[in-house]
C-alpha positions in Angstrom: -12.0 -15.2 -4.2 -11.5 -16.9 -0.9 -14.1 -19.1 0.7 -14.2 -20.3 4.3 -17.0 -21.8 6.4 -19.6 -21.0 3.7 -18.5 -17.4 3.4 -17.0 -15.9 0.2 -14.6 -13.0 0.3 -13.7 -10.6 -2.6 -10.0 -10.0 -2.3 -8.2 -6.8 -3.4 -4.5 -6.8 -2.6 -4.0 -3.1 -2.5 -0.2 -2.9 -2.4 2.0 -5.2 -4.6 5.2 -4.6 -6.5 7.3 -6.1 -9.3 10.9 -5.3 -8.4 14.4 -6.0 -9.7 17.1 -5.9 -7.0 19.5 -8.2 -8.8 23.2 -7.2 -8.6 23.3 -6.0 -12.2 20.6 -3.4 -11.3 22.2 -2.2 -8.1 24.0 1.1 -8.5 25.9 1.0 -5.2 26.0 -0.7 -1.8 22.7 1.0 -0.9 20.8 -1.1 -3.4 22.0 -4.2 -1.6 21.3 -2.8 1.8 17.7 -2.0 0.8 16.9 -5.5 -0.6 18.7 -7.1 2.3 16.5 -5.2 4.7 13.4 -6.3 2.8 14.6 -9.9 3.0 15.1 -9.6 6.8 11.5 -8.5 7.2 10.4 -11.4 5.0 12.6 -13.9 6.9 11.6 -12.7 10.4 7.9 -12.4 9.9 7.0 -15.3 7.6 6.0 -18.9 8.5 8.7 -21.3 7.7 6.6 -22.8 4.9 6.5 -19.4 3.2 10.1 -18.6 3.1 11.8 -17.8 -0.2 15.5 -18.2 -0.9 17.5 -14.9 -1.1 18.2 -15.4 -4.8 14.5 -15.7 -5.8 13.7 -12.8 -3.6 15.8 -10.4 -5.7 13.5 -10.7 -8.7 10.2 -12.6 -9.3 9.0 -11.6 -12.7 5.5 -11.3 -14.0 4.7 -15.0 -14.4 5.5 -15.8 -10.8 3.5 -12.7 -9.6 0.4 -13.8 -11.5 0.7 -17.3 -10.0 1.3 -16.1 -6.5 -1.5 -13.6 -6.5 -4.2 -15.0 -8.7 -3.7 -18.8 -9.0 -2.5 -19.6 -5.5 -3.3 -16.4 -3.6 -7.1 -16.0 -3.8 -6.7 -12.4 -5.1 -9.4 -11.0 -7.4 -7.6 -7.7 -8.1 -4.2 -6.2 -7.2 -2.8 -2.6 -7.3 0.8 -2.0 -8.1 2.5 0.5 -5.7 6.0 1.0 -7.1 9.0 2.8 -5.6 11.6 4.5 -7.8 14.8 4.4 -5.7 16.7 5.7 -8.6 19.8 6.5 -6.5 20.1 2.8 -5.6 19.1 1.0 -8.8 20.0 1.7 -12.4 16.5 0.9 -13.8 14.8 1.8 -10.6 13.4 -0.7 -8.1 9.8 -1.0 -9.3 9.7 -2.2 -12.9 7.3 0.2 -14.6 7.2 -1.2 -18.1 7.0 -4.9 -17.1 4.2 -4.1 -14.6 2.3 -2.0 -17.2 2.5 -4.9 -19.7 1.0 -7.2 -17.1 -1.8 -4.8 -16.5 -2.6 -4.6 -20.2 -2.4 -8.4 -20.6 -4.7 -9.0 -17.7 -7.6 -6.6 -18.0 -9.7 -6.3 -14.8 -7.1 -8.0 -12.7 -4.5 -5.4 -12.1 -4.2 -1.6 -11.6 -1.0 0.3 -12.0 -0.1 3.2 -9.8 3.0 5.2 -10.6 5.1 7.6 -8.6 6.2 11.2 -8.6 9.0 13.1 -6.8 8.4 16.8 -6.2 12.2 17.3 -6.3 12.0 16.8 -10.0 10.6 20.3 -10.4 8.9 21.5 -13.6 10.3 18.6 -15.6 8.6 16.2 -13.2 5.3 18.0 -13.6 5.5 17.5 -17.4 6.4 13.8 -16.8 3.4 13.4 -14.5 1.1 14.7 -17.2 2.5 12.3 -19.8 2.4 9.4 -17.3 -1.2 10.0 -16.3 -2.3 9.9 -19.9 -0.2 6.9 -20.9 -0.8 4.8 -17.8 -4.4 5.9 -17.1 -3.5 6.7 -13.5 -6.0 6.7 -10.7 -3.3 6.7 -8.0 0.3 7.3 -7.1 2.7 5.9 -4.5 4.9 8.4 -2.8 8.2 7.5 -1.0 9.0 10.6 1.1 12.3 9.1 2.3 13.6 8.3 -1.2 17.0 9.9 -1.9 17.4 12.4 -4.7 20.9 13.8 -5.2 22.0 15.3 -1.9 18.4 15.2 -0.5 17.4 12.3 1.7 13.7 13.0 1.8 10.9 15.5 1.4 7.6 16.3 3.1 4.1 16.2 1.8 3.5 19.8 2.9 6.5 21.2 0.9 5.5 23.8 -1.6 6.7 21.7 -4.6 4.7 18.7 -3.3 1.6 20.9 -3.3 2.3 21.8 -7.0 2.3 18.0 -7.7 -0.9 17.3 -5.7 -2.7 20.2 -7.4 -1.7 18.7 -10.8 -2.8 15.2 -9.6 -6.2 16.6 -8.8 -6.5 18.2 -12.2 -5.5 14.9 -13.9 -8.1 12.9 -11.9 -5.5 11.1 -9.8 -7.4 11.0 -6.5 -5.7 8.2 -4.5 -2.4 9.2 -2.9 -0.6 6.2 -1.3 2.2 7.2 1.0 4.9 5.0 2.6 4.7 6.1 6.3 6.0 3.0 8.1 9.1 1.3 9.3 12.3 2.5 7.9 14.3 0.5 5.4 18.1 0.6 5.4 19.7 3.0 4.4 16.6 5.4 4.4 16.1 7.7 7.3 13.4 6.9 9.8 12.3 10.5 10.4 11.6 11.0 6.7 8.7 8.6 7.1 7.1 10.6 9.9 3.3 10.8 9.6 2.9 14.4 10.8 2.8 16.0 7.3 -0.2 13.8 6.4 -2.4 15.9 8.6 -1.5 19.1 6.7 -2.2 17.8 3.2 -5.3 15.9 4.2 -6.8 19.1 5.5 -5.9 21.1 2.4 -6.8 18.4 -0.2 -10.1 17.1 1.0 -11.0 15.8 -2.4 -8.0 13.4 -2.4 -7.7 10.1 -0.6 -4.5 9.7 1.4 -3.8 6.0 2.0 -1.1 5.8 4.7 0.7 2.5 3.9 1.9 0.5 6.9 -0.6 2.6 9.0 2.3 4.8 10.3 4.1 2.0 12.2 5.9 2.5 14.5 3.9 5.7 14.9 0.4 4.0 15.1 -0.9 6.4 17.8 0.1 9.5 15.9 -1.5 8.1 12.7 -4.8 7.2 14.5 -5.1 10.7 16.0 -4.7 12.2 12.6 -7.0 9.8 10.8 -9.8 10.1 13.2 -9.9 13.9 12.4 -9.3 13.6 8.7 -12.0 11.5 6.9 -9.9 11.2 3.7 -7.1 9.4 5.5 -7.0 5.6 5.1 -4.8 2.8 6.6 -3.0 0.3 4.5 -2.1 -3.0 6.4 1.1 -3.7 4.5 3.8 -4.8 6.9 1.3 -4.7 9.8 -0.6 -7.8 8.9 2.3 -10.3 8.9 2.5 -9.8 12.7 -0.6 -11.9 12.7 1.9 -14.8 12.6 4.8 -13.8 14.8 3.1 -11.3 17.2 -0.7 -12.0 17.1 -1.4 -9.9 20.2 0.5 -7.0 18.7 -1.6 -7.4 15.5 -4.7 -7.5 17.6 -3.7 -4.2 19.1 -3.0 -2.7 15.7 -6.3 -3.7 14.1 -8.2 -2.9 17.3 -6.8 0.6 17.4 -7.5 1.2 13.7 -11.1 0.0 14.1 -11.6 2.1 17.2 -10.2 5.4 15.7 -11.2 5.0 12.1 -13.8 2.4 11.0 -13.9 -0.7 8.8 -14.4 1.4 5.7 -10.9 3.0 5.8 -8.7 0.0 6.2 -7.2 -1.9 3.3 -5.6 -5.4 3.1 -2.1 -5.5 1.5 0.3 -8.3 1.2 3.1 -6.0 0.1 4.1 -8.7 -2.4 6.8 -9.8 -2.8 7.7 -9.1 0.8 5.0 -11.7 1.5 2.5 -13.7 -0.6 -1.2 -13.1 0.0 -2.4 -16.7 0.5 -1.3 -17.3 4.1 -2.1 -13.7 5.1 -5.7 -14.0 3.9 -6.2 -17.4 5.5 -4.8 -16.1 8.8 -6.9 -12.9 8.8 -10.1 -14.7 8.1 -9.4 -17.1 11.0 -8.1 -14.3 13.3 -10.1 -13.0 16.3 -9.0 -10.5 18.9 -8.2 -12.4 22.2 -11.0 -12.4 24.7 -8.8 -10.9 27.4 -8.2 -7.8 25.2 -11.7 -6.7 26.0 -11.2 -3.0 25.2 -11.5 -4.0 21.5 -14.7 -5.3 20.0 -14.6 -8.7 18.2 -14.0 -8.6 14.5 -17.1 -9.4 12.4 -17.3 -11.2 9.1 -18.5 -8.0 7.3 -15.5 -6.0 8.7 -13.2 -8.7 7.4 -14.9 -8.6 4.0 -14.5 -4.8 3.8 -10.9 -4.9 4.9 -9.9 -7.8 2.6 -11.3 -6.2 -0.6 -14.5 -4.1 -0.6 -12.8 -0.9 0.7 -10.1 -0.8 -2.0 -12.6 -1.9 -4.6 -14.8 1.1 -3.8 -11.8 3.4 -3.9 -10.7 2.1 -7.4 -14.2 1.6 -8.9 -13.5 -2.2 -9.1 -16.7 -4.1 -9.9 -17.8 -6.5 -7.1 -20.3 -9.3 -7.7 -23.5 -8.5 -5.8 -23.3 -11.8 -3.9 -19.9 -10.8 -2.5 -21.1 -7.5 -1.1 -22.2 -6.7 2.5 -25.4 -5.2 3.8 -23.7 -1.8 4.2 -21.0 -1.6 1.6 -18.3 1.1 1.8 -19.3 4.2 -0.1 -17.4 5.2 -3.2 -14.4 6.9 -1.6 -14.7 10.4 -3.1 -14.2 12.7 -0.1 -15.4 16.2 0.6 -15.6 19.1 -1.8 -12.3 20.7 -2.9 -10.8 22.9 -0.3 -8.6 25.9 -1.0 -5.0 24.9 -0.7 
């Protein structure tokens, strides 16, 4: 919990990872390119006081994650959103078993989302069934630009992706987080295009589609889709660090999201370990849209409470103490009845 000026905020960090990019896990030069690009984002968007060395950035481990999120970072609950990147890393980038062990050792503090890749075909469907049972999955994280053999990406509206989404629905996995944001070397920018979100959101109205990084740099495209599709949500990972380096740009991002969507469909994310949550939470609570950007309404305390935690808590059925709620809390995020796909 974070407290400022007599106001208490329930914090859900809706996008964190536990990764291993150490040289012994890198399969090829692409593994180094990927983590180097991550480190460039970290180095260019962080305050000087929050910079990590390159060596500690390659791997954090569970003990440091718990400290950075829960001891120092004000976080009440966090959601793992792993990426596989099996073409780049021997054991994958996101560390599944280590993250799962942390979830089980810290009940009520962590949720583990896994991933699937529709290019795995029938074998992958069987794996998703087994993963859902073993991991008690409520959500998955999809990386549409991930490489797979000779393929350098897939689309949400591909026929095989529909097979996986249909199975996710059957298994009770209702929260589909999708990386649709800035490219990361060596991945292809166009494989992160947001256009396919429109198609699947229409055909799977009983699933939530959380567009991580709110489509940047395609914010306008994302907003036009999300305003028409009530089951499309915005994740602030990568967007929120601009609050430090480009505060007017961040004001534009949050202003557009609140104009086109509403405060019930925006989720705070530190994208740990790209950044740690503490400084982001402090900066967001203090943040206000500049007065001369009058096309955007001022941010209210209740809007900040929803974005910082209450929205993701509703989506993941995370209990929130009554005294940390708001007068009009976000409804439990179960969208419309099932549509025919």
